[in-house]
DSSP file (Angstrom, degrees, kcal/mol; ACC not computed):
  #  RESIDUE AA STRUCTURE BP1 BP2  ACC     N-H-->O    O-->H-N    N-H-->O    O-->H-N    TCO  KAPPA ALPHA  PHI   PSI    X-CA   Y-CA   Z-CA
    1    1 A M              0   0    0      0, 0.0     3,-0.1     0, 0.0     0, 0.0   0.000 360.0 360.0 360.0 141.1   22.9  -10.0   35.9
    2    2 A G        -     0   0    0      1,-0.2     2,-0.1     0, 0.0     3,-0.1   0.035 360.0 -58.5 -75.8-174.6   24.2   -9.3   39.4
    3    3 A E        -     0   0    0      1,-0.1    -1,-0.2     2,-0.0     2,-0.1  -0.419  60.4-106.2 -68.9 139.1   26.3   -6.4   40.6
    4    4 A K        -     0   0    0      1,-0.1    98,-0.4    -2,-0.1    -1,-0.1  -0.397  27.5-169.0 -64.8 140.1   29.7   -6.0   38.9
    5    5 A N        +     0   0    0      1,-0.2     2,-0.3    96,-0.1    -1,-0.1   0.439  69.1  14.9-112.4  -1.2   32.6   -7.1   41.1
    6    6 A R  S    S-     0   0    0     96,-0.1    -1,-0.2    89,-0.0     2,-0.2  -0.977  82.3 -96.9-160.4 162.0   35.4   -5.7   38.9
    7    7 A Y        -     0   0    0     86,-0.6    86,-0.1    -2,-0.3    88,-0.0  -0.519  45.2-106.6 -80.6 150.4   36.0   -3.3   36.0
    8    8 A S     >  -     0   0    0     -2,-0.2     4,-2.7     1,-0.1     5,-0.2  -0.204  31.2-105.2 -69.4 165.5   36.2   -4.6   32.4
    9    9 A D  H  > S+     0   0    0      1,-0.2     4,-2.1     2,-0.2     5,-0.1   0.870 122.8  52.2 -61.0 -37.1   39.5   -4.8   30.6
   10   10 A D  H  > S+     0   0    0      2,-0.2     4,-2.0     1,-0.2    -1,-0.2   0.916 110.8  47.1 -65.1 -42.8   38.5   -1.8   28.5
   11   11 A E  H  > S+     0   0    0      1,-0.2     4,-2.2     2,-0.2    -2,-0.2   0.906 111.2  51.4 -65.3 -40.9   37.6    0.2   31.6
   12   12 A L  H  X S+     0   0    0     -4,-2.7     4,-2.4     1,-0.2    -1,-0.2   0.881 107.9  52.9 -62.3 -37.6   40.9   -0.8   33.2
   13   13 A Q  H  X S+     0   0    0     -4,-2.1     4,-2.3     2,-0.2    -1,-0.2   0.893 107.2  51.8 -64.8 -39.9   42.7    0.4   30.0
   14   14 A E  H  X S+     0   0    0     -4,-2.0     4,-1.9     1,-0.2    -2,-0.2   0.926 112.2  45.5 -61.2 -45.0   41.0    3.8   30.3
   15   15 A F  H  X S+     0   0    0     -4,-2.2     4,-2.7     1,-0.2    -2,-0.2   0.873 109.9  55.7 -66.0 -36.5   42.1    4.1   33.9
   16   16 A K  H  X S+     0   0    0     -4,-2.4     4,-2.8     2,-0.2    -2,-0.2   0.923 107.4  48.5 -62.4 -44.2   45.6    3.0   33.0
   17   17 A E  H  X S+     0   0    0     -4,-2.3     4,-1.9     2,-0.2    -1,-0.2   0.909 112.0  49.5 -62.5 -42.1   45.9    5.8   30.4
   18   18 A L  H  X S+     0   0    0     -4,-1.9     4,-2.1     1,-0.2    -2,-0.2   0.922 113.0  46.8 -60.9 -45.4   44.7    8.3   32.9
   19   19 A I  H  X S+     0   0    0     -4,-2.7     4,-2.9     1,-0.2    -2,-0.2   0.899 109.1  53.8 -66.1 -41.7   47.1    7.1   35.5
   20   20 A L  H  X S+     0   0    0     -4,-2.8     4,-2.3     2,-0.2    -1,-0.2   0.888 109.2  49.3 -61.4 -39.0   50.1    7.1   33.0
   21   21 A K  H  X S+     0   0    0     -4,-1.9     4,-2.1     2,-0.2    -1,-0.2   0.935 113.9  45.3 -63.5 -46.6   49.3   10.7   32.1
   22   22 A K  H  X S+     0   0    0     -4,-2.1     4,-2.6     1,-0.2    -2,-0.2   0.881 112.1  52.7 -64.4 -37.9   49.2   11.7   35.8
   23   23 A L  H  X S+     0   0    0     -4,-2.9     4,-2.5     2,-0.2    -1,-0.2   0.904 107.6  51.1 -64.3 -42.9   52.3    9.8   36.5
   24   24 A E  H  X S+     0   0    0     -4,-2.3     4,-1.8     2,-0.2    -2,-0.2   0.927 113.6  44.3 -61.7 -45.4   54.3   11.5   33.7
   25   25 A K  H  X S+     0   0    0     -4,-2.1     4,-2.6     1,-0.2    -2,-0.2   0.909 112.6  52.2 -65.7 -41.8   53.3   14.9   35.0
   26   26 A A  H  X S+     0   0    0     -4,-2.6     4,-2.4     1,-0.2    -2,-0.2   0.887 108.7  50.5 -62.3 -39.8   54.0   13.9   38.6
   27   27 A Q  H  X S+     0   0    0     -4,-2.5     4,-2.1     2,-0.2    -1,-0.2   0.880 110.3  49.5 -68.3 -36.9   57.5   12.7   37.6
   28   28 A K  H  X S+     0   0    0     -4,-1.8     4,-2.0     2,-0.2    -2,-0.2   0.926 112.1  48.4 -64.5 -44.5   58.2   16.0   35.8
   29   29 A D  H  X S+     0   0    0     -4,-2.6     4,-2.4     1,-0.2    -2,-0.2   0.904 109.6  52.8 -61.2 -41.5   57.0   18.0   38.8
   30   30 A Y  H  X S+     0   0    0     -4,-2.4     4,-2.8     1,-0.2    -1,-0.2   0.911 107.9  50.7 -61.0 -43.4   59.2   15.8   41.1
   31   31 A E  H  X S+     0   0    0     -4,-2.1     4,-2.7     1,-0.2    -1,-0.2   0.889 108.9  52.1 -63.0 -39.0   62.3   16.5   39.0
   32   32 A L  H  X S+     0   0    0     -4,-2.0     4,-2.0     2,-0.2    -2,-0.2   0.933 111.8  45.6 -62.0 -45.6   61.5   20.3   39.1
   33   33 A Y  H  X S+     0   0    0     -4,-2.4     4,-1.3     2,-0.2    -2,-0.2   0.927 113.7  49.4 -62.2 -44.5   61.3   20.1   42.9
   34   34 A K  H  X S+     0   0    0     -4,-2.8     4,-2.1     1,-0.2     3,-0.3   0.910 111.2  49.3 -62.7 -42.6   64.5   18.0   43.1
   35   35 A N  H  X>S+     0   0    0     -4,-2.7     4,-1.6     1,-0.2     5,-0.9   0.852 106.6  55.8 -66.3 -34.2   66.4   20.4   40.8
   36   36 A S  H  <5S+     0   0    0     -4,-2.0    -1,-0.2     1,-0.2    -2,-0.2   0.801 109.3  47.9 -70.1 -25.2   65.3   23.4   42.9
   37   37 A I  H  <5S+     0   0    0     -4,-1.3    -2,-0.2    -3,-0.3    -1,-0.2   0.908 121.1  34.2 -77.2 -43.5   66.8   21.8   46.0
   38   38 A T  H  <5S-     0   0    0     -4,-2.1    -2,-0.2    -5,-0.1    -3,-0.2   0.530  99.8-132.7 -90.1  -6.5   70.1   20.9   44.3
   39   39 A H  T ><5 +     0   0    0     -4,-1.6     3,-1.5    -5,-0.2    -3,-0.2   0.773  58.3 143.2  58.9  28.8   70.2   24.0   42.1
   40   40 A S  T 3 < +     0   0    0     -5,-0.9    -4,-0.1     1,-0.3    -1,-0.1   0.548  57.3  74.0 -76.0  -4.4   71.1   21.8   39.2
   41   41 A D  T 3  S-     0   0    0     -6,-0.6    -1,-0.3     2,-0.1    -5,-0.1   0.523 105.8-124.6 -84.2  -3.6   68.9   24.0   37.0
   42   42 A G  S <  S+     0   0    0     -3,-1.5     2,-1.0    -7,-0.2    -2,-0.1   0.526  73.7 123.4  78.8   5.8   71.7   26.6   37.1
   43   43 A N        +     0   0    0      3,-0.0     2,-0.2     2,-0.0    -1,-0.2  -0.737  40.6 126.1-102.4  85.8   69.4   29.4   38.4
   44   44 A D  S    S-     0   0    0     -2,-1.0     3,-0.4    -3,-0.1    -5,-0.0  -0.767  70.2-115.0-135.2 173.6   71.2   30.4   41.7
   45   45 A T  S >  S+     0   0    0     -2,-0.2     3,-1.8     1,-0.2     8,-0.1   0.343  85.6 103.3 -92.8   5.2   72.7   33.4   43.4
   46   46 A M  T 3  S+     0   0    0      1,-0.3    -1,-0.2     7,-0.1     7,-0.1   0.803  81.7  47.2 -59.6 -30.8   76.2   32.0   43.2
   47   47 A D  T 3  S+     0   0    0     -3,-0.4    -1,-0.3     2,-0.0     2,-0.1   0.333  99.8  85.4 -95.8   8.5   77.1   34.4   40.4
   48   48 A T  S <  S-     0   0    0     -3,-1.8    -3,-0.0     1,-0.2     5,-0.0  -0.447  93.1 -65.4-102.5 178.8   75.7   37.5   42.0
   49   49 A S     >  -     0   0    0     -2,-0.1     4,-2.1     1,-0.1    -1,-0.2  -0.255  43.0-119.1 -65.6 150.3   77.2   40.0   44.4
   50   50 A P  H  > S+     0   0    0      0, 0.0     4,-2.2     0, 0.0     5,-0.2   0.841 112.0  56.5 -58.2 -36.1   78.1   38.8   48.0
   51   51 A T  H  > S+     0   0    0      1,-0.2     4,-1.7     2,-0.2     5,-0.2   0.940 109.2  44.8 -62.7 -47.5   75.7   41.3   49.6
   52   52 A F  H  > S+     0   0    0      1,-0.2     4,-1.9     2,-0.2    -1,-0.2   0.891 110.2  56.4 -61.9 -39.7   72.7   40.0   47.6
   53   53 A K  H  X S+     0   0    0     -4,-2.1     4,-1.3     1,-0.2    -1,-0.2   0.904 104.8  51.1 -61.2 -43.1   73.8   36.4   48.3
   54   54 A V  H  X S+     0   0    0     -4,-2.2     4,-0.6     1,-0.2     3,-0.4   0.907 110.6  49.5 -61.5 -42.1   73.7   37.0   52.1
   55   55 A L  H  X S+     0   0    0     -4,-1.7     4,-0.6     1,-0.2     3,-0.2   0.839 112.7  48.1 -65.4 -33.1   70.2   38.5   51.8
   56   56 A E  H  X S+     0   0    0     -4,-1.9     4,-2.8     1,-0.2    -1,-0.2   0.690  89.8  80.9 -82.4 -19.5   69.0   35.5   49.8
   57   57 A E  H  X S+     0   0    0     -4,-1.3     4,-2.3    -3,-0.4    -1,-0.2   0.886  92.7  48.5 -59.9 -42.2   70.4   32.7   52.0
   58   58 A G  H  X S+     0   0    0     -4,-0.6     4,-2.0    -3,-0.2    -1,-0.2   0.927 115.1  44.3 -63.0 -45.2   67.5   32.8   54.5
   59   59 A A  H  X S+     0   0    0     -4,-0.6     4,-2.7     1,-0.2    -2,-0.2   0.873 111.9  53.7 -66.3 -37.2   64.9   32.7   51.8
   60   60 A A  H  X S+     0   0    0     -4,-2.8     4,-2.7     2,-0.2    -2,-0.2   0.896 107.5  50.6 -65.7 -39.7   66.8   30.0   49.9
   61   61 A T  H  X S+     0   0    0     -4,-2.3     4,-2.2     2,-0.2    -2,-0.2   0.943 113.3  45.0 -62.8 -47.7   66.9   27.8   53.0
   62   62 A L  H  X S+     0   0    0     -4,-2.0     4,-2.5     1,-0.2    -2,-0.2   0.916 113.3  50.9 -61.2 -43.4   63.2   28.2   53.5
   63   63 A S  H  X S+     0   0    0     -4,-2.7     4,-2.8     1,-0.2    -2,-0.2   0.896 109.1  50.9 -62.7 -40.7   62.6   27.6   49.8
   64   64 A K  H  X S+     0   0    0     -4,-2.7     4,-2.5     2,-0.2    -1,-0.2   0.899 109.6  50.6 -63.8 -40.6   64.7   24.4   49.9
   65   65 A E  H  X S+     0   0    0     -4,-2.2     4,-2.2     2,-0.2    -2,-0.2   0.935 112.9  45.6 -62.7 -45.5   62.7   23.1   52.9
   66   66 A E  H  X S+     0   0    0     -4,-2.5     4,-2.6     1,-0.2    -2,-0.2   0.922 113.5  49.2 -63.0 -44.2   59.4   23.8   51.1
   67   67 A A  H  X S+     0   0    0     -4,-2.8     4,-2.7     1,-0.2    -1,-0.2   0.877 109.5  53.5 -64.0 -36.4   60.7   22.2   47.9
   68   68 A G  H  X S+     0   0    0     -4,-2.5     4,-2.4     2,-0.2    -1,-0.2   0.915 109.9  46.5 -63.2 -43.4   61.9   19.2   49.9
   69   69 A K  H  X S+     0   0    0     -4,-2.2     4,-2.4     2,-0.2    -2,-0.2   0.907 114.0  48.3 -65.3 -41.3   58.5   18.7   51.4
   70   70 A L  H  X S+     0   0    0     -4,-2.6     4,-2.7     2,-0.2    -2,-0.2   0.903 111.4  50.1 -65.2 -40.7   56.8   19.1   48.0
   71   71 A A  H  X S+     0   0    0     -4,-2.7     4,-2.4     2,-0.2    -2,-0.2   0.911 111.0  49.6 -64.3 -41.5   59.3   16.7   46.5
   72   72 A Q  H  X S+     0   0    0     -4,-2.4     4,-2.0     2,-0.2    -2,-0.2   0.928 112.8  46.5 -62.1 -45.5   58.6   14.2   49.3
   73   73 A R  H  X S+     0   0    0     -4,-2.4     4,-2.1     1,-0.2    -2,-0.2   0.901 112.1  50.9 -63.3 -41.1   54.9   14.5   48.8
   74   74 A Q  H  X S+     0   0    0     -4,-2.7     4,-2.4     1,-0.2    -2,-0.2   0.894 108.0  52.4 -65.0 -39.5   55.2   14.2   45.0
   75   75 A L  H  X S+     0   0    0     -4,-2.4     4,-2.2     2,-0.2    -1,-0.2   0.894 108.5  50.7 -63.0 -40.1   57.3   11.0   45.4
   76   76 A K  H  X S+     0   0    0     -4,-2.0     4,-2.1     2,-0.2    -1,-0.2   0.905 109.6  50.7 -63.6 -41.2   54.6    9.5   47.6
   77   77 A F  H  X S+     0   0    0     -4,-2.1     4,-2.3     2,-0.2    -2,-0.2   0.907 109.1  51.6 -61.3 -43.2   52.0   10.4   45.0
   78   78 A I  H  X S+     0   0    0     -4,-2.4     4,-2.5     1,-0.2    -2,-0.2   0.910 108.9  50.6 -60.2 -43.4   54.1    8.7   42.3
   79   79 A Q  H  X S+     0   0    0     -4,-2.2     4,-2.2     1,-0.2    -1,-0.2   0.884 109.5  50.6 -63.4 -39.3   54.4    5.6   44.4
   80   80 A H  H  X S+     0   0    0     -4,-2.1     4,-1.9     2,-0.2    -1,-0.2   0.903 111.0  48.8 -64.5 -41.2   50.6    5.5   44.9
   81   81 A L  H  X S+     0   0    0     -4,-2.3     4,-1.9     2,-0.2    -2,-0.2   0.900 110.6  50.5 -65.5 -40.6   50.1    5.9   41.1
   82   82 A Q  H  X S+     0   0    0     -4,-2.5     4,-1.7     1,-0.2    -2,-0.2   0.886 109.1  51.5 -64.6 -38.3   52.6    3.1   40.5
   83   83 A A  H  X S+     0   0    0     -4,-2.2     4,-2.1     1,-0.2    -1,-0.2   0.880 106.8  54.4 -64.3 -36.9   50.7    0.9   43.0
   84   84 A A  H  X S+     0   0    0     -4,-1.9     4,-2.0     1,-0.2    -2,-0.2   0.892 105.1  53.5 -64.0 -38.8   47.5    1.6   41.1
   85   85 A L  H  X S+     0   0    0     -4,-1.9     4,-2.2     1,-0.2    -1,-0.2   0.884 107.5  51.1 -62.6 -38.1   49.1    0.4   37.9
   86   86 A I  H  X S+     0   0    0     -4,-1.7     4,-2.2     1,-0.2    -1,-0.2   0.906 107.8  52.2 -65.0 -40.9   50.0   -2.8   39.6
   87   87 A R  H  <>S+     0   0    0     -4,-2.1     5,-2.6     2,-0.2     6,-1.2   0.864 107.7  52.8 -63.8 -34.4   46.4   -3.2   40.7
   88   88 A I  H ><5S+     0   0    0     -4,-2.0     3,-1.1     4,-0.2    -2,-0.2   0.941 109.2  48.4 -64.5 -45.7   45.3   -2.7   37.1
   89   89 A E  H 3<5S+     0   0    0     -4,-2.2    -2,-0.2     1,-0.3    -1,-0.2   0.873 114.3  46.2 -61.0 -36.9   47.7   -5.5   36.0
   90   90 A N  T 3<5S-     0   0    0     -4,-2.2    -1,-0.3    -5,-0.1    -2,-0.2   0.499 110.8-125.2 -82.3  -4.5   46.3   -7.7   38.7
   91   91 A K  T < 5S+     0   0    0     -3,-1.1    -3,-0.2    -4,-0.5    -2,-0.1   0.782  85.1 109.1  61.2  29.7   42.7   -6.7   37.8
   92   92 A T    > < +     0   0    0     -5,-2.6     3,-1.3    -6,-0.2    -4,-0.2   0.304  42.7 126.4-109.7   4.7   42.0   -5.7   41.4
   93   93 A Y  T 3   +     0   0    0     -6,-1.2   -86,-0.6     1,-0.2     3,-0.1  -0.373  69.8  21.1 -66.5 139.0   41.9   -1.9   40.5
   94   94 A G  T 3  S+     0   0    0     20,-0.4     9,-3.5     1,-0.3     2,-0.6   0.552  89.2 124.2  84.2   7.8   38.9    0.0   41.6
   95   95 A I  B <   -A  102   0A   0     -3,-1.3    -1,-0.3     7,-0.2     7,-0.2  -0.901  66.7-118.4-103.5 125.1   37.8   -2.5   44.3
   96   96 A C     >  -     0   0    0      5,-3.3     4,-1.6    -2,-0.6    20,-0.2  -0.379  13.7-144.4 -63.1 130.7   37.4   -1.0   47.7
   97   97 A R  T  4 S+     0   0    0     18,-2.9    -1,-0.2     1,-0.2    19,-0.1   0.611  96.8  38.7 -75.3 -10.3   39.9   -2.6   50.2
   98   98 A E  T  4 S+     0   0    0     17,-0.3    -1,-0.2     3,-0.1    18,-0.1   0.818 128.7  24.2-103.0 -44.4   37.3   -2.4   53.0
   99   99 A T  T  4 S-     0   0    0      2,-0.2    -2,-0.2    18,-0.0     3,-0.1   0.713  88.0-134.1 -96.4 -22.1   33.9   -3.2   51.4
  100  100 A G     <  +     0   0    0     -4,-1.6     2,-0.1     1,-0.3    -3,-0.1   0.476  65.8 124.1  79.0   1.4   35.0   -5.2   48.4
  101  101 A K  S    S-     0   0    0      1,-0.1    -5,-3.3    -6,-0.1    -1,-0.3  -0.480  72.3 -86.6 -89.7 164.9   32.6   -3.2   46.3
  102  102 A L  B     -A   95   0A   0    -98,-0.4     2,-0.3    -7,-0.2    -7,-0.2  -0.486  36.9-127.2 -70.6 137.1   33.6   -1.2   43.2
  103  103 A I        -     0   0    0     -9,-3.5    14,-0.1    -2,-0.2    -1,-0.1  -0.671  41.2 -96.8 -79.1 138.9   34.8    2.3   43.7
  104  104 A S     >  -     0   0    0     -2,-0.3     4,-2.2     1,-0.1     5,-0.2  -0.196  21.9-125.0 -61.2 148.2   32.7    4.7   41.5
  105  105 A R  H  > S+     0   0    0      1,-0.2     4,-2.3     2,-0.2     5,-0.2   0.889 111.2  56.9 -57.1 -41.0   34.2    5.8   38.2
  106  106 A E  H  > S+     0   0    0      1,-0.2     4,-1.7     2,-0.2    -1,-0.2   0.903 107.7  46.7 -60.1 -43.0   33.8    9.4   39.2
  107  107 A R  H  > S+     0   0    0      1,-0.2     4,-3.6     2,-0.2    -1,-0.2   0.920 112.5  49.6 -66.2 -43.1   35.9    8.9   42.3
  108  108 A L  H  < S+     0   0    0     -4,-2.2    -2,-0.2     1,-0.2    -1,-0.2   0.829 109.0  52.2 -68.3 -30.1   38.6    7.0   40.3
  109  109 A R  H  < S+     0   0    0     -4,-2.3    -1,-0.2    -5,-0.2    -2,-0.2   0.874 117.3  39.2 -70.8 -35.2   38.7    9.7   37.7
  110  110 A A  H  < S+     0   0    0     -4,-1.7    -2,-0.2     1,-0.3    -3,-0.2   0.889 136.3  18.7 -78.8 -40.9   39.2   12.3   40.4
  111  111 A V  S >< S-     0   0    0     -4,-3.6     3,-2.2    -5,-0.2    -1,-0.3  -0.751  71.4-179.4-131.2  82.6   41.6   10.2   42.6
  112  112 A P  T 3  S+     0   0    0      0, 0.0   -18,-0.1     0, 0.0    -4,-0.1   0.651  80.4  54.1 -65.6 -14.0   42.9    7.5   40.3
  113  113 A H  T 3  S+     0   0    0    -20,-0.1    -5,-0.1   -19,-0.0   -30,-0.0   0.287  78.9 135.1 -99.6  11.2   45.0    5.9   43.1
  114  114 A A    <   +     0   0    0     -3,-2.2   -20,-0.4    -7,-0.2   -11,-0.1  -0.284  30.1 179.4 -60.9 140.6   42.0    5.6   45.5
  115  115 A T        +     0   0    0      2,-0.1   -18,-2.9   -22,-0.1     2,-0.4   0.329  64.1  65.0-121.0   1.8   41.7    2.3   47.3
  116  116 A L  S    S-     0   0    0    -20,-0.2    -1,-0.1   -19,-0.1   -20,-0.1  -0.974  76.8-128.1-126.9 140.6   38.6    3.1   49.3
  117  117 A C     >  -     0   0    0     -2,-0.4     4,-2.6     1,-0.1     5,-0.2  -0.325  39.8 -98.9 -73.9 168.6   35.0    3.9   48.1
  118  118 A I  H  > S+     0   0    0      1,-0.2     4,-2.9     2,-0.2     5,-0.2   0.905 122.9  52.5 -57.8 -44.5   33.4    7.1   49.4
  119  119 A D  H  > S+     0   0    0      1,-0.2     4,-1.8     2,-0.2    -1,-0.2   0.927 112.2  44.5 -59.1 -46.4   31.5    5.3   52.2
  120  120 A A  H  > S+     0   0    0      2,-0.2     4,-0.7     1,-0.2    -1,-0.2   0.894 114.1  50.2 -66.0 -40.2   34.6    3.6   53.5
  121  121 A K  H >< S+     0   0    0     -4,-2.6     3,-0.8     1,-0.2     4,-0.5   0.912 110.9  48.8 -64.3 -43.6   36.6    6.8   53.3
  122  122 A N  H >< S+     0   0    0     -4,-2.9     3,-0.9     1,-0.2    -1,-0.2   0.836 105.3  57.9 -66.0 -33.1   33.9    8.8   55.1
  123  123 A S  H 3< S+     0   0    0     -4,-1.8    -1,-0.2     1,-0.2    -2,-0.2   0.675  96.5  65.2 -73.2 -14.4   33.6    6.2   57.9
  124  124 A Q  T <<        0   0    0     -3,-0.8    -1,-0.2    -4,-0.7    -2,-0.2   0.738 360.0 360.0 -74.7 -23.5   37.4    6.7   58.6
  125  125 A R    <         0   0    0     -3,-0.9    -1,-0.2    -4,-0.5    -2,-0.1   0.480 360.0 360.0 -71.5 360.0   36.8   10.3   59.7
C-alpha cells in the first residue's frame, strides 16, 4: 500500500476531541482577559480610597493594554482552532498546505491547528 494521503475518520475524531478541549479552554481564557479589560468581574479599585485609586490608574492602564493584547492573541488562536475543525469536517485536516503530505501526528498533537509540516515550516525561516 502506498503512502497515506489523509488521516482516517477515527484519527480525525481523536484530533477533533483534542481541538475541542483546547478550544473550550481558550474560550474561557479569552473571557477572563475580556473581563479583566472591562472589569466586569467586579474586582476593581472603584470602591477603595481616592489616593489608592490614583496610584493604581497607571498600573491598571498598563494591565488593560497587556490584557487586550492577550485577548487579541487568544481570539486569533480560537479562530485557528475553529478553522482546524472545519478542515476535519472537510477531511483535509493534517495535510500540509505546501507539500500536500501528511503532517506528523506528534506535530498535530502539539500544535493542533498546524497547516504546515515541519519541513515546510522550517523552509519559511
